[in-house]
C-alpha positions in Angstrom: 0.0 0.0 0.0 1.1 3.5 -0.7 2.2 5.0 2.6 0.9 8.3 1.3 -2.8 9.1 1.9 -4.6 12.2 0.7 -6.7 13.9 3.4 -9.9 15.3 2.0 -9.4 18.6 3.7 -7.2 21.7 3.6 -8.0 22.6 7.2 -4.5 23.1 8.8 -5.7 22.2 12.3 -7.1 18.8 11.0 -4.0 18.1 8.9 -1.8 18.7 12.0 -3.9 16.5 14.3 -4.3 13.6 11.8 -0.6 13.7 10.7 0.5 13.5 14.3 -1.7 10.5 15.0 -1.1 8.5 11.8 2.6 9.5 11.6 3.2 7.0 14.4 2.1 4.3 11.9 4.5 5.5 9.2 1.8 7.1 7.1 2.2 10.4 5.5 -1.1 12.3 5.2 -1.0 15.0 2.5 -3.8 17.6 2.3 -5.8 17.6 -0.9 -4.9 21.3 -1.4 -1.4 20.1 -2.4 -3.0 18.4 -5.4 -5.3 21.4 -6.2 -8.3 19.3 -5.4 -11.3 21.6 -4.9 -13.6 21.1 -1.9 -16.3 18.4 -2.4 -19.9 19.5 -2.3 -21.1 18.5 1.2 -24.8 18.1 0.6 -25.2 14.8 2.6 -27.7 14.8 5.5 -25.3 12.9 7.9 -21.7 13.0 8.9 -21.2 9.6 7.2 -22.6 10.7 3.9 -20.5 13.8 3.8 -17.3 12.0 4.8 -17.9 9.4 2.0 -18.4 12.1 -0.5 -15.2 13.9 0.5 -13.1 10.7 0.5 -14.4 9.5 -2.9 -13.8 13.0 -4.4 -10.2 13.2 -3.2 -9.4 9.6 -4.2 -10.9 10.1 -7.7 -8.9 13.3 -8.4 -5.6 12.2 -7.0 -5.5 8.4 -7.6 -4.4 7.9 -4.0 -6.1 6.3 -1.1 -8.1 8.9 0.8 -9.1 9.7 4.3 -12.0 12.1 5.1 -13.6 13.1 8.2 -16.9 14.9 8.8 -17.2 16.3 12.2 -19.2 18.8 14.1 -20.7 19.8 17.4 -24.2 18.8 18.7 -25.7 21.1 21.4 -28.6 19.6 23.3 -30.3 22.9 24.0 -30.3 23.7 20.3 -31.9 20.3 19.3 -28.4 18.9 18.5 -27.6 21.8 16.1 -25.4 22.8 14.4 -24.4 19.2 13.7 -23.3 18.7 10.1 -23.5 22.5 9.6 -21.0 23.3 12.3 -18.4 24.8 10.0 -20.9 27.1 8.3 -23.1 27.8 11.3 -22.9 31.6 11.2 -23.8 31.7 7.5 -22.0 33.4 4.6 -18.4 34.1 5.4 -18.5 31.8 8.5 -15.3 31.4 10.5 -14.5 30.0 13.9 -14.9 33.3 15.7 -18.3 34.1 14.1 -19.5 30.6 14.8 -18.5 30.8 18.4 -20.1 34.2 18.8 -23.4 32.9 17.3 -23.5 29.9 19.5 -22.9 32.0 22.7 -25.7 34.4 21.6 -28.1 31.4 20.9 -27.3 30.0 24.4 -27.6 33.3 26.2 -29.5 32.7 29.4 -29.4 28.9 29.2 -28.5 27.4 32.5 -25.1 25.7 32.9 -26.6 22.3 33.4 -28.5 22.6 30.1 -25.5 23.5 28.0 -24.4 19.9 27.4 -22.8 19.2 24.0 -20.6 16.8 22.2 -18.2 16.7 19.4 -18.9 14.0 16.8 -16.4 12.7 14.2 -16.9 10.2 11.4 -13.8 9.0 9.7 -13.7 7.3 6.3 -10.9 5.5 4.5 -11.2 4.6 0.8 -8.5 2.6 -1.0 -9.7 4.2 -4.3 -12.6 6.1 -5.6 -14.5 2.8 -6.4 -13.8 1.1 -3.1 -17.0 -0.8 -2.4 -16.1 -1.4 1.3 -14.8 1.8 2.8 -13.8 1.7 6.4 -16.0 3.9 8.6 -15.2 4.7 12.2 -16.8 7.1 14.7 -15.7 9.0 17.9 -17.4 11.5 20.2 -16.3 13.7 23.1 -18.8 15.0 25.7 -18.6 18.5 27.2 -20.5 21.7 27.8 -20.7 25.0 26.1 -19.1 27.8 28.2 -20.4 31.4 28.5 -17.2 32.9 27.1 -14.1 31.7 25.2 -10.9 30.5 26.8 -7.5 29.3 25.5 -5.4 29.8 22.4 -5.1 26.3 21.0 -7.3 24.0 18.9 -9.8 25.3 16.3 -13.5 25.3 15.7 -15.5 25.4 18.9 -12.6 24.5 21.2 -12.4 27.9 22.9 -16.0 27.5 24.2 -16.1 23.7 24.7 -15.6 22.9 28.4 -14.2 19.4 29.3 -15.5 18.5 32.8 -12.9 15.8 33.4 -9.9 18.0 32.4 -11.5 21.1 34.0 -10.5 23.3 31.1 -11.6 24.4 27.7 -10.6 22.2 24.7 -8.5 25.2 23.4 -6.4 25.1 26.6 -5.2 21.5 25.9 -1.8 20.9 24.2 -2.0 19.0 20.9 -0.6 15.9 22.7 -3.3 16.1 25.4 -6.1 16.7 22.8 -4.9 13.8 20.7 -5.4 11.4 23.6 -9.1 12.3 24.1 -10.6 14.0 21.1 -13.5 12.7 19.0 -11.1 12.8 16.0 -8.4 10.8 17.9 -10.9 8.2 18.9 -12.2 7.8 15.3 -8.7 7.9 13.8 -7.2 5.3 16.3 -10.2 3.0 15.5 -9.4 3.6 11.8 -5.7 2.7 12.2 -6.7 -0.5 14.0 -9.0 -1.5 11.1 -6.3 -0.7 8.5 -3.8 -2.8 10.5 -6.2 -5.7 10.5 -6.5 -5.5 6.7 -2.8 -5.2 6.4 -3.1 -1.7 4.9 -0.6 -0.5 7.5 
């Protein structure tokens, strides 16, 4: 197997996290932006559908095995929104800061006990664009939405995502600490195990 896998994302934070985890298995993960692969249209209704679309798109345009993840945050007080729309929650021109601001505004006045939330991640590996049996794994991380941002690390909703066990915001964790507990780490480690079983690693 090629020890080079294309990652169906150009998100620098994701590339860093995934490379750190899979690098331990001797795999080099290259973002699809290095191959000028445009973003896939994410019009699926679930994390799984979107991850499959992204992996197939990247594998087709590069000829390499591909990994894609679709992840987001579910907030119980918002009926599990924003979910698959997490990255574009604040609408046109959405970015992490605007998304966090919108979420804090939506939850204004909601009691601490009712601010429960979780990060979800679905990870997909496709050996090629026509792979009929892609590997799909899932991970989640429980927490709570804070009332104001804290920390400089991470990305996405990390500055407002409180981790009760660690007693800090996700953005206050080092990359090493985050890679031990994150939803993406759980899904990726499960994926690595599956790849090993199939002798892909």
